[in-house]
N, C-alpha and C positions, 0 to 999 in steps of 0.2 A: 604875384601871377596867382591867376585863377584858373587851379586844376579842374575844376568842375566844369567850368565854362568851354575849359580847350576839349577836355573830353566828349562833349558835345559836337564839338566840330567833326568827329570819326566815327564813320557809320558803323564799321566792324566795332567799333565797342560801343556805339548804341544801341546793336542789334544783340550786345552780350554773348559775341562770340569768344570768350575764354579768356585767357589772360594773355595777353601777346609780350615777351619778352624775349624775343629776337631781332630787336631793332639795328646790333651791329651787322647783321645780315642785309636787312630789308626794313625800312621803317613802312606806319600803317601812312595812310594819305587823308588829308582832311577834305571835307566838302569842298573848300574853296579851290583846292588843285584840281581836283577833279570835275568841277565846274568849268575851269578855264582849259582845260584838255576839251572838254564836251564843246565848248563853243567855238575850237576851233573847226570841230566835224562838221556842225550844225549852220553856223553863219558864213565860216570862210576856208571851204576848205581847198585851198589852194596851194600853188607854187610859188614862193618866196623867192626873190633875188634873180626872177627870168623873165615871166609875163608882167605888163605893164597893166594890165586891165585892176580896175578897184579890187578886187577880191585880194587879186596877188600882191596889191600895196596893201593890204592891211595886214597880210602876213607877212610882208619884209619888216611894216613899222613893229608888228608884236616880237618877230625876233629881235631886233633893234633893241626894244622897251627890255628883253630878257636880258640883252647885254650887260645895258646900260645897269638893270638891276645887279648883276652879279659884279659889274665896278664896283658901285655903292657899297654893296652888302662885303666886300673883301677891300674895302679904303685902297682901291686902286684909280686912280683919275681915269686910264683909258680902258673904255669897253673894247676896242679892239686886240686887246691883251687876251681876252676869254673864247677860246675854241670850245665849241658842242662837241662832244664825243658821245659813245655809247655809255661809260663806263671808267670810272679809274684807271680798270687796267688798259684801254685804250690808251691814254693818254700818258701812263709810262712808255708804253711802248713807243708809241711817235717819239717821243725823246730817246729814248734807246735806240734806235731803229735810223733817226735822223740826225742823232748830234754829229755824226762822222767820227767817232771813235776809229783806231785805228790798233792794227797789231803792235803790242806794247803798251799801250796806253790801260791805264788801271781805272777801275770804278770801285769806289768804295760804299760798301753796306754795311747795316748791323746784323746781327746771327738771330734777328726775331722776325724777318721780312716775309709779309704775305706774297704769296707764288706771283703776283701780279709784278713784285719788284726782285724777283728772283730767277725764273726759268727762263727770262731773256737774257741773263747775264751768262745763266751755264751755257746756253746756245751759243752765245757771242765768244766767249771762252774759246769753244770748240770748231767754230768756224771760221772765225778772224782771227784769233790770237791776242785779243784784250786779255790783261789780266783780272781778276778779282779779287779783293782786297776784303777782309770782313771786321770789323771792330767787336769785339765781346762785351756782351751784358751781362749782368750779373747773372746767378740761377733763377733770380726772378724776374729779371727782364729789366732791370733798372741801368740808368744808360752810363758806361765809364769813360769822362771825358780824358781821364789821361791814357788809355787804351786807344781812344778815337787820336789824338795828338800823335802817338806814336805809328800808327797805321796811317797817318796824311801826309804821305811822303811827294817827293816832287812829279813822280812820276800820276798821280793822280790826276784824273782829268774832271772826272765827276763825283761827287759824292749825292748818292740816291740811298735815300734814307726814310723810314715810316715816322710819320710824326705822331701818334698812337696808337700801340699795338692792336691789334684785335683780337689778341687772345689773355693776356694779361692789362690791359689798359695803361699802361707806362705810355709815357711821353719822353721824345727827347728833345733837347733844350736847341730848338731850331735857330734860334736869331746866333747863339754863339757858334753851333755847327759854321752858319752862314759867315759869321765873320770871319773863321779862322782857314776855312776853304777858299774864301776870297783873297785873303793873305796870301794862300799857296797858288791861287792862279786858278784854281779847280769851280766849276761851276756844281749849283744845287739844283737838286729834283727831290721833293717831297711828296711821298704818297698822303694824304690827306683825307683818305677816304673815313676814318673816323672822327679825326680831330674838328673837320668844317662843319660836321654836322650835330657837337655838342659843345663847343667851347670859341670864343673870338676870335678870330684869325686875321690879324690885319697884315696883309703882303706889301706894302709898303714900309712897313717898321722894318719886319720879317727880314727886307730885302733878297730873298729868294730867287733863283734865277725862274725855275717852274715851279707849280704847284698844282698835282690832279687830284678829282674828289671825282664822288658819284652824288648824284643828285638822288637817288634812290633810298639813299642812306639820310638824306635832307628833305624827305615828307616827300619829295619830289616823283616824277614817272618815274617806272621799271626800265632799264635801256637807255638811262640818259647821265651825262658826265660833264662835267668840264675840265680842261686845261688852261690855267693860266702860264704866260713865258711874259718876260721881258720883251720889251720890242725889238734890241738889238739880238738876243737869241732865238725871238721866232722868225726874223728875216733870214737868218743862218741856216736854220734848221729845215730838213727835207721832210717832203711829206709823206708820210704810210702809204697812202694810197693815193693815186691820182686821177683824174677823168672829169666829170661834166661838174662846172661849179668852180673848178680850181686853176681855169684856164683863162687866161687873157686874150692871148691870139693862138691857135694851132695849124700850121700848115701839112702838108705830107710828109716833111722831114725833118720838123723843128714847132718848138713848143715854148711859149712865153707863159709862166706862171703868174697867177693874179697874186694879189700882196694878201697877208696873213689879216684875218682870221678865215678867209673863206679859201687861201691854198689848202688847208687842211681838211675843209670839210665837203669832202669830194661825193657828187652825188646828191639825189633826193635826199634832204636833211627830214628828219623825224620833228619836223615843224609843232605838230602838237604836244612832244615829249617837250621842246625848247620854251612854248608858249605854258606849259604846267611848271618846269622849272623855276622859269621867274616867279609865276604865282608863289608855289613854295618858300623861294628866297623871301619874298614878301610878307609872308607870312610868317616865318622864322625871325625876321626883322620888328615886326611889330611886337612880337612876345620880346626877344632880347636877348641874344646868346649869351650874356652874363648870368641872366635867369634861368636858361638853359642849364646852363652849367651847374648853378648852384642846387637849382632842382635835380638833376641827376646824381650829386654830389649827396644830397640827403638821405636820396634811396640807396646808393650804394653804403652808407655808415649804417643805415637802421639794416640793410641785410647782411652786414657783417656784424652787427650786436647781437640778432637773431641766432644768425649761425656760429657764433666762433665760440668755440670749446667745446663741441660738439666732436668728440674724439673720432668718429673715423669719416669726419668732413674735413677733405683738405683744400683748402685753395689755392691756386695756380697763379700766380705773382704775387709783388710784396704784400709784406703784412700790414701797412699801413692805408687803409682802406681809400683815402687820400689820393692814392699813389695809381690808384685802378679807373678812373674816372668812371663810365658808366658801365663798366663790364663786371662782372662776376664770375670769373672761370673754377670751375671745383671739381672734385671727383670723392665718390662716396668708396670707403675701404667694400671690396668685395664684388663690385658692380661696374660693368663697364659703363663707360657714357651714352652710348646709344641706348642701351635699356634703361638706364637713367630720365633722357629724353622720350622714350616712348611710352614710360610710365606715369612720368607727372603728367603728358596730356591727356592718356586713355582714363587716368583713374579722376585728373582736379581739373583737365581742360588748360592746363599750363603749358605755354608754348616756347621751348626754348631750343639752343642749339648744340650738337653732339659734333666729337669726331677731332681731327685735327684743323680744322678752319684755313685748312689753304694756307697754311704754316706750319708744314713738315719738318721743314729742317729744324726749328725750335725746339718740337716735341722729341725728335728723335737725338738731338744734340744732348737733351737732358734724361735720355729713358723714363720717357712718358708715353705712356700708348691714347694720349688725345684726352679730352676734357668734355664736359658739360659746362656750358656759357649762357648764364641769363645777361642781357642787354635792356639799357633802361631808356625810355626818353619824355619826352614833355608828357603825354597821356597816360605815362604811371602813374599812379597815387600809391600811400601807404598799404591801403588795401591789396592791393597787388602784392606787393612785399609779403604782406602775412600772410598771402595764402601759399605765396610760392614758398617762404620759410618753413610753413608747418607742411608744406607737402613733403619736403625734401628731408624735413625731421623725420617723418613716420616714413620712408624708405630706407633711410640711415638705420633705425632703429629695426626696421624689418627684415632688412638685407643684407647687413654689412655683417663682416666676419671678421 
């Protein structure tokens, strides 16, 4: 993989706008994605799926191509299994609110979920009376299969879990989880926001019922995501939002919904975003997700090598760097995480994330007051890592107590 050539595809990197290490929040975009978005606005800025004139037809065809690209990218035969959303959070809520859970039904999650797979369950426990079960991971976020088996009781109707943690970078064994859940008659919803951007995801092989992801973490446009669902599951799922585009026929007192995926895509869609999402998936496909995975793992190992042994720096996550995917979360003794992030940015032009990363229960349960987080992608190189680790060492030496 030619990282130098790849870096030339990203305008913010070419402009020398610092070292961007916040890809777990949102990735940078290559020219190919930006150009695809611009082409919609300059060449055929019309409504897809409604009007029948030539410009609208181009939109509809472009949307279909993006759906087909998504199916190919995730090794799925049916493009209609992919719903375009505004982010992973919306996809998770579509399933949570539309699955048909009733009082007494149980949902099983891990203890390291992002708020996109936590808040709705708290609300539904309160409002509907469902039960929330939580399988506990280790202190560093490593999945415990035996505890999962104990928690997977007959009242669990839905297993809803993060594929890769946005805090520790640890992943759960999705294939094994799906097999065990299906044996118990439970469906499985996976939050793939982090995993889909950094590792090959074969949805056919995983046999998962639902898989949600954010395009903006996959070199795609902001405000775009996708939800995959098996055909029978999507047929049974109720839409979160209804209205224009979701209806086959409506009278004054009745509504016949259209088939999926359109029944979940209410109102005028972000056509530019959908087209840009397709371009991002095509870009990643050409590079190869296995290459992406190997590259970010190499950057993780280099980061760990540079910072391991610095007494005042504590990594948040497992000791083995290969279990942290593309994420290096850490704290410096005597410094708050926001102070670390602001000082790295102001002094060295290094951009990272800080705080609790929308995974509050993970930190609260472990008595940790947030952390700083560097996260890598294909446009980062060894020089980025050395600049980052050198700056962190300087902070640790100057401010740790």
